[in-house]
C-alpha positions in Angstrom: 157.7 -61.2 84.3 154.4 -63.3 84.8 156.5 -66.5 85.1 158.1 -65.1 88.5 154.6 -65.1 90.0 154.3 -68.8 89.9 156.1 -71.4 91.9 157.9 -73.9 89.8 157.8 -77.5 90.7 161.1 -79.3 90.9 161.8 -81.5 87.8 160.1 -84.9 88.3 160.0 -88.0 86.1 156.9 -88.5 84.2 154.3 -90.9 85.8 154.3 -93.0 82.8 158.2 -93.5 82.8 158.0 -94.4 86.5 155.1 -96.8 85.9 157.4 -98.5 83.2 160.4 -98.6 85.4 158.1 -100.5 88.0 156.3 -102.7 85.5 157.7 -102.5 82.0 159.0 -106.0 82.2 155.4 -107.3 83.3 153.6 -105.3 80.7 156.1 -106.5 78.0 154.9 -110.1 78.6 151.8 -109.4 76.7 151.9 -110.8 73.0 149.7 -108.2 71.5 148.2 -104.9 72.4 145.1 -106.3 74.0 147.3 -108.5 76.4 149.5 -105.6 77.0 146.5 -103.4 78.1 145.4 -106.1 80.5 148.8 -106.3 82.1 148.9 -102.4 82.2 145.6 -102.4 83.9 147.0 -104.8 86.7 150.1 -102.7 87.0 148.1 -99.5 87.4 146.1 -101.1 90.2 149.2 -102.3 91.9 150.7 -98.8 91.6 147.6 -97.2 93.1 147.4 -99.8 95.9 151.1 -99.0 96.7 150.1 -95.3 97.1 147.7 -96.2 99.9 148.7 -96.1 103.5 149.7 -99.6 104.9 146.5 -100.3 106.8 144.5 -99.8 103.6 146.5 -102.0 101.2 145.1 -105.4 102.2 141.5 -104.4 101.9 142.4 -103.0 98.5 144.2 -106.2 97.5 141.2 -108.3 98.4 138.8 -106.0 96.5 141.0 -106.2 93.5 141.2 -109.9 93.7 137.5 -110.2 94.2 136.9 -108.3 91.1 139.5 -110.4 89.1 137.7 -113.6 90.1 134.3 -112.2 88.8 135.9 -111.2 85.4 137.8 -114.5 85.2 135.4 -117.3 86.3 137.2 -120.0 84.3 140.4 -119.4 85.9 142.0 -122.0 88.5 143.0 -121.3 92.1 146.7 -121.2 90.8 145.9 -118.6 88.3 144.4 -116.4 91.3 147.4 -117.2 93.3 149.8 -116.2 90.5 147.7 -113.0 89.9 147.9 -111.9 93.6 151.5 -112.6 93.6 152.3 -110.6 90.6 150.0 -107.7 92.2 152.2 -108.0 95.4 155.5 -108.0 93.5 154.6 -105.0 91.6 153.4 -103.0 94.7 156.8 -104.0 96.3 158.7 -102.7 93.1 156.9 -99.4 93.3 157.6 -99.1 97.0 161.3 -99.8 96.5 161.7 -97.2 93.5 159.3 -94.6 94.1 158.4 -94.7 98.0 157.7 -91.0 98.3 155.6 -90.7 95.0 152.0 -90.4 96.1 150.2 -89.9 92.6 147.2 -92.0 91.6 146.9 -93.2 88.0 143.3 -92.5 86.7 143.8 -93.8 83.2 146.5 -95.6 81.2 146.4 -96.9 77.6 148.9 -98.8 75.5 149.0 -97.5 72.0 151.0 -98.5 69.0 152.7 -95.3 67.3 155.0 -95.9 64.2 155.3 -99.5 65.0 156.3 -99.1 68.8 154.2 -99.4 71.9 153.7 -96.3 73.8 152.0 -95.7 77.2 149.9 -92.7 77.9 149.1 -92.1 81.5 146.6 -89.7 83.2 147.3 -89.1 86.9 146.2 -87.1 90.0 148.1 -86.2 93.0 146.6 -87.5 96.4 146.5 -85.3 99.2 
C-alpha cells in the first residue's frame, strides 16, 4: 500500500554500465589496476564534461588539461595532444550514446573481485 504513494522512475541503465559503454575499451587499455584507475579517472572527467552545456565545455577541457599538465610535467607536447584527443573522443562517445543523460559521476573505482575487474560508480543527478 505504501509503495503506491511513491512515484516510480522508469527503468534506467546503471551509470556504471553506461560509463563502460562509453569508455570500456579505453579503460581496458590499462595493464594493471592502477593504470585502469587512471584511465577510469580520465573517462569520468570526460563524462562529466559531456554533461555540461556546450558553452561551458571548452573551459572545462582547458581546466582538465591544465591540471593534467601539472600532474605530468615530464610528458611531451604529443602526450598532451593525445590526452586531449582521447578526452574529446570520450565526450563525443557519451554525446552519441547518452545525449539526454545528465548525471555527474562523483566517484568511480576499479576493483578486482574474484579475478575480474569491476567498476563501482557514485553519481548525482544534475539540475
